[in-house]
C-alpha positions as CSV (number, residue, x, y, z in Angstrom):
1,X,-29.5,-19.8,-9.1
2,X,-26.2,-20.2,-11.0
3,X,-26.2,-16.9,-11.8
4,X,-26.2,-15.7,-8.3
5,X,-23.6,-17.8,-7.3
6,X,-21.6,-16.6,-10.0
7,X,-22.2,-13.0,-9.4
8,X,-21.6,-13.2,-5.7
9,X,-18.3,-15.3,-6.5
10,X,-17.2,-12.4,-8.8
11,X,-18.1,-9.5,-6.2
12,X,-16.3,-11.3,-3.2
13,X,-13.3,-11.9,-5.2
14,X,-13.1,-8.4,-6.6
15,X,-13.8,-7.2,-3.0
16,X,-11.1,-9.5,-1.4
17,X,-8.8,-8.1,-3.9
18,X,-9.5,-4.4,-3.2
19,X,-8.7,-4.8,0.7
20,X,-5.1,-4.7,0.6
21,X,-4.9,-1.6,-1.6
22,X,-7.8,0.1,0.4
23,X,-6.1,-0.4,3.6
24,X,-2.6,0.7,2.2
25,X,-4.2,3.9,1.1
26,X,-6.2,4.5,4.5
27,X,-2.6,3.8,6.0
28,X,-0.9,6.4,3.9
29,X,-3.5,8.9,4.5
30,X,-3.4,8.9,8.1
31,X,0.4,8.7,8.5
32,X,2.1,11.9,9.3
33,X,5.7,12.5,8.3
34,X,8.2,15.0,9.6
35,X,10.5,17.2,7.9
36,X,13.2,14.0,7.6
37,X,10.6,11.8,6.1
38,X,10.2,9.6,9.1
39,X,6.7,8.6,10.2
40,X,5.1,10.2,13.3
41,X,3.0,7.9,15.4
42,X,2.0,10.4,17.9
43,X,1.1,14.2,18.1
44,X,3.3,14.5,20.8
45,X,6.7,14.4,18.6
46,X,8.1,17.7,17.8
47,X,8.3,18.6,14.0
48,X,5.3,16.2,13.2
49,X,3.8,18.7,10.9
50,X,5.9,18.0,7.9
51,X,5.4,16.6,4.2
52,X,2.5,14.0,5.2
53,X,-1.1,14.3,6.1
54,X,-1.6,16.4,9.2
55,X,-4.8,14.5,10.1
56,X,-3.7,12.8,13.4
57,X,-2.7,16.4,14.5
58,X,-5.9,18.3,13.3
59,X,-8.5,15.6,14.4
60,X,-7.4,12.3,15.9
61,X,-11.4,11.5,15.8
62,X,-11.2,11.7,12.0
63,X,-8.1,9.5,11.8
64,X,-10.0,7.0,14.1
65,X,-12.8,6.7,11.7
66,X,-10.7,6.7,8.8
67,X,-8.8,3.8,10.3
68,X,-12.0,1.7,10.6
69,X,-12.9,2.0,6.9
70,X,-11.1,-1.4,5.9
71,X,-13.1,-3.2,8.6
72,X,-16.3,-2.2,7.4
73,X,-15.2,-2.7,3.8
74,X,-14.5,-6.4,4.7
75,X,-18.0,-6.6,6.8
76,X,-19.7,-5.6,3.6
77,X,-17.9,-8.3,1.8
78,X,-19.2,-10.7,4.3
79,X,-22.6,-9.4,3.8
80,X,-22.5,-10.3,0.1
81,X,-21.4,-13.8,1.0
82,X,-24.2,-14.2,3.5
83,X,-26.6,-12.8,0.8
84,X,-25.4,-15.1,-1.9
85,X,-25.8,-18.0,0.5
86,X,-29.1,-17.3,1.8
87,X,-30.5,-16.3,-1.9
88,X,-29.3,-19.5,-3.3
89,X,-30.6,-21.9,-0.4
90,X,-34.0,-20.1,-0.8
91,X,-33.9,-20.8,-4.5
92,X,-33.5,-24.2,-3.9
93,X,-36.1,-24.4,-1.3
94,X,-33.9,-25.4,1.9
95,X,-35.0,-22.1,3.7
């Protein structure tokens, strides 16, 4: 039982520490910059095919799905916590 709690705690700790960098990478991969270096927030802005990723211009659906990745990652971390709690309670005979 204690090994499940320790393993779950480590998995949750690592997962929570990776949410921030994951969200940063997703944001930087979906942002498009123009030739002056400023970030474009819409495909209607002229000159938004500059040095950044053109994911919004080529496929807004792909950018939307990519922006959902940190949320699903957080749901996975929540699932690990639920699994650890349920397994520990089952081992203790409560459930």
